[in-house]
N, C-alpha and C positions, 0 to 999 in steps of 0.2 A: 639684444635687449632682454632684461629680466623684468619681473613684475615690479621690483624696487625701482629700477631705472625708468620704467614706463611711468610710474607714479610721480617720481621727481621731475621727469620731463613734462608731464601734464601740468604740474604746479608751475613750472617755469613758463609754459605756454600760456598759462592764465596770468602771468605777470606777478607771481607771488612766490614766497618761500613755502616749503612744506612744513607741516607740524608733525613732530615725532614725539610719541609719548611712551614712557617707561613705567613698568611696575615689576616687582619680582613675582615669579610664579608661586602659587600657593598662598598668596596673601590677599585678603585676610583669611580666606580658606581657598581650597582648590577651585570650587565652583564660584565662590565669591570673586576670586581673581579673574576668572573667565568673564563673568558678568561685568566686572569693572572695565576690562579691556573693551568689551562690546559697547559699553556706555561711552567710553572715550571716543570710539569710532563714530558713534551716533552724534557726539558733540562736535566732531570736525577734525579729529586726528587722522592724518594721512598714512602714517607709518607707525607700527607698533614694535617696541622693544620688550621682549619677555626676559626678565632677569633670571639667571640660574642661581638659586640661593647657594651661597658659599660661606664657609666658616671663617674665612679671613679676607673680608672684602676691603682690600687696600685703598681703592679709589673712592669708596662710599663713606659719606658722612653719617652722623648719628641717626637721622631720620630713616634712611634706607637700611642702615644696620638694624634698627628696631624691627622693621618689616621683615627683613631676612631672618632675623632671630625667631620671629613668630612662625614663619614658614618652616624653618628647620626643626623647631620644637614640635611641629605638627607632623614631621616625618616626610616632608616633600623630597622627592627623588628626581634625578634627571629624566626618568620616564614620565613623571608628572609634568615636568617642564614641556616635554614633547607632546603630551596630551593637551596641554594648554595651547601650544603652538598650533596644533591641528585644529582645535576649536576656533581659534581666532583667525587663522589663515582661511578657514572656510568662508569667512565673510568677504573674501576677495582683497583684503587689506594686506600689504606686504608685512610679514611678521618675522622679525629677526630675534635671535637669541643673543643677549648680552651676557658674556661669561668670561671669567678668568680662564686661562688655558689649562690649568692643572686638571679640572674635571674631564676635559676633552682628551688630554694626554692619558689619563687613567682609563677611560673607556676605549680609546683608540681613535685616531683621527678618521680613519676610513669608516669605522662603524658609526661614529657620531654623525659624520657627514651624510652617510646613507640614511640613517634614521631621521635626521632633520629634513632631508629632501623628501623622504616618504611621508612625513607629517605635513608637507606643504610649506615648510619654512623657506624664507627668502635668503637667509644667510646668517652671519654672525657678526657681532662687534667684539673685538678682542683687545681690551685695554692694556693687557700686560704682556702680550706676545711681541717680542722685538721683530722687526721686519727681517732681520738677518736669520732668524730662526723659524720663519713662517713657511719654509719650503714644503715640509711634510703636510701641513694643513692645506696649503693651496693645491698641492697635488691631489688631495682627496676631494676638495671642495669645487675646484674649477670645472672638472668634467661633469659635475652634477648641476651646474648652473647656479651654485650658491655664491652669493656675494660675501666678501670678507672686508670688514671695515676696521681700519686701524686709526690710532689717535696721533695727532700732532698737538704740541703744546707751545705756549709762549716761549719756553726755553729752547725749543727746537731751532737749530741753525738751518740755513737754507739747504745745506747738503743733507741734513737729516730729514727735512721736509720732502726733498726730492726722493730720497730712498723710501720713506714711508708711503708717500702717495703712489709710488710705482707699484706697490703690492696691494693697494686698495682696489676693491671692486664695489661698485654701487655708489658710494660716497666717501668722503673724507670726514672724520670726526675731529672737529677743532675744539679742543678743551680750552675754554675761555680764560682759565686761570690755573695757577699752580696751587693745587690743594685738592680737597675731597669734594664730593657732591654736597649740595645743600641749598636751601632757600637763602637768597641774599638780597640786600636792599638795592643793589645796583649790579648791572652786568659789568664785568671787568673791561676796562678801557683797552686792554691788550687784544681783545677779541677781533676787532675790526682789522687791525694790522695783520694778525695771524691769518685771517681769511684771505687777505690780499696776497700774502706770501705763499699760501697754499695754492691759490689760483694761478700764480706765476709758474707753478710746477706741474699743474695737472688741469685737464679739462673736466674732471669729475666734479659733481656738485660738492660744495663744502657746507657742512651743517655744524652749527655751534651748540654746544652743551655745557653744562655746569653753571648753575646760578640763575637760570631763567625760571621765573615763577609767576609773573603777573602778565596781564594783557599788555601793559605799557612796555615791559621789558621785551615781550615777544615782538611788539611793533618795532621797537628799536633794532633788534637783531635782524628781523625780517627785512630791514632796509638795506642790509649789505650781505647777508648770508643766503644760501640756497635752502637751508632748513633750520628750524628752531627745535631744539631737543629739550623736553621737560620731563623730569623724573620726580624729584623730591616733593614738588608741590602736589602732584597727584597722590603720592604716598601719604603725605600729611593729611589730605582730605579723608583718606580711608582710615588712618589712625585715629582721627578725631571724630569719626562718625559713630553714631549710636548703634548701628547695625550694618551688615554688609549691603543691604538694600539701600539704606540711606547713603552709604558710601558711594555706591554706584551712581546714585542721583547727583551726589556732590561732584564726582569726577566728570560727569556729563556736563554739568554747569561750568566747571572750570575749563573743560575742553572747548566749549562754545565761546567762552570769554577769550581764551588764547587764540582760537581760530579767527575771531573778529580782530584781535590785535595784529595777527599775521597779515590779514587782508588790508588793514589800515597802513601797514608798512609797505604796501605795493607801490605807492606813489614815490616814496623815497628810494625804493628798489629800482624803479624805472629810471630814476635820475642817475643811478650809479651803475646802470646796466653795462655789461661787458660783452 
């Protein structure tokens, strides 16, 4: 069991989904980002995703792209990402790095894994690494107890889901729709079916991301998934804030609203328990 697995198991024992929150490192500033992550935890986020700012974020929509651009223009580096991980993980909250694989490949899988483990990181989410090409990373990460999370999508057939979930550690990331991240008026109707198909292939928790931004949406997803992942809505609160301090207060408020929604979804979740 890892700290991530323990946290997800504890949420399940409480009859609820876990709340997972994302921000890119170095946004709105390096310290401002750390403060925002801690505010999210104070508000009720169970698991943190620290985004590694990348110049070509294929999965990310305009909101996260704007935040990543701010971080990159400020000169944020992978070392700053690890500093952020270390500060956030010190709270005891499982802290993952969300990153495209190219930066890891450039640094070296072994070195990045060792540095992440030394910083107290729980693992990585790798949206663009095909499971067929994950061997080098898993060989570096598994011995260090790092969890590696890969994505399944509505377009994934059952064979693909089985392959992807077989290399996942910690949880499976179910992308609720085909497209980029962003705040949306409703969660994709494909999400529930995707969770069911993933559960047929693995005993790992299945967490849903892309498009969840409100307490009502969190409540809906928490009724059938093991985790609710929110990113763009947190980023938007920081982009719209008058100052980093105001932004931290705003993300704490949003986290509390989302956490309440997740808990309201517990009754529906109990009804569909597996």
